[in-house]
C-alpha atoms as one frame of an Amber mdcrd trajectory, in Angstrom:
protein
  71.788  46.976  54.838  72.213  50.516  56.130  69.215  50.372  58.426  70.175
  46.898  59.656  73.700  48.016  60.577  72.347  51.127  62.328  69.801  49.108
  64.304  72.449  46.555  65.310  74.760  49.364  66.395  71.976  50.949  68.446
  71.123  47.667  70.152  74.572  46.077  70.547  76.955  49.035  70.484  79.442
  47.202  68.228  81.574  49.821  66.482  81.985  47.449  63.536  78.257  47.859
  62.803  78.649  51.656  62.867  81.603  51.462  60.500  79.677  49.159  58.158
  76.702  51.539  58.200  78.982  54.442  57.393  80.514  52.534  54.471  77.087
  51.624  53.070  75.851  55.224  53.429  78.946  56.586  51.681  78.452  54.070
  48.882  74.807  55.095  48.451  75.702  58.767  48.254  78.512  58.087  45.768
  76.386  55.909  43.504  72.596  56.024  43.658  72.350  59.646  44.822  75.298
  61.162  42.916  74.608  63.241  39.823  70.879  62.604  40.006  68.368  65.359
  39.225  67.339  67.384  42.292  64.987  65.358  44.452  65.701  62.133  42.575
  68.006  59.135  42.655  69.219  56.471  40.285  66.966  53.454  40.727  69.190
  50.980  38.832  72.850  51.121  37.870  74.800  48.973  35.428  78.209  47.493
  36.227  79.876  50.762  35.177  77.689  52.772  37.545  75.485  54.303  34.837
  71.764  54.683  35.429  69.680  52.183  33.458  66.198  52.967  34.789  63.766
  54.890  32.602  61.553  55.709  35.583  61.995  56.203  39.318  59.464  54.069
  41.245  57.931  55.761  44.269  58.426  52.537  46.242  62.180  53.195  46.249
  61.554  56.466  48.073  60.252  54.541  51.086  63.547  52.686  51.483  65.644
  55.804  50.978  63.549  57.784  53.426  63.702  55.166  56.185  67.503  55.180
  55.880  67.590  58.978  56.066  65.336  58.935  59.140  67.695  56.501  60.882
  70.668  58.764  60.160  68.860  61.968  61.128  67.412  60.422  64.293  70.889
  60.103  65.819  73.469  61.709  63.513  76.330  60.885  65.893  75.914  57.254
  64.831  77.640  58.057  61.564  80.527  60.449  61.941  80.542  61.322  58.248
  76.902  62.371  58.301  76.557  64.700  61.266  73.770  67.187  60.614  73.993
  70.868  61.363
C-alpha cells in the first residue's frame, strides 16, 4: 500500500495519497520494524502485535526495500520521514 500511495501522489498530486502513505509508513515503523533485532523486521504479527514468525524470509526484504527506496527517492513526499 505504501508504494501505491506514493506512486499515486507522484502522478496525481493528491495530498490525500501523501497522507495515506505517511500513515502506512508510520504503522510499518511502529509494528513490523519496532523492537526487531538490528537489520531485521517482524515478518508476521498476531492480533496483539507480537511476532509469530520463526524465520525472516528474504523475499520480505524486497518489499521493504522498495518502500524505503520510494521514501528516500523524494523524502519531501512524507513529511515525517525527511532524511538528513
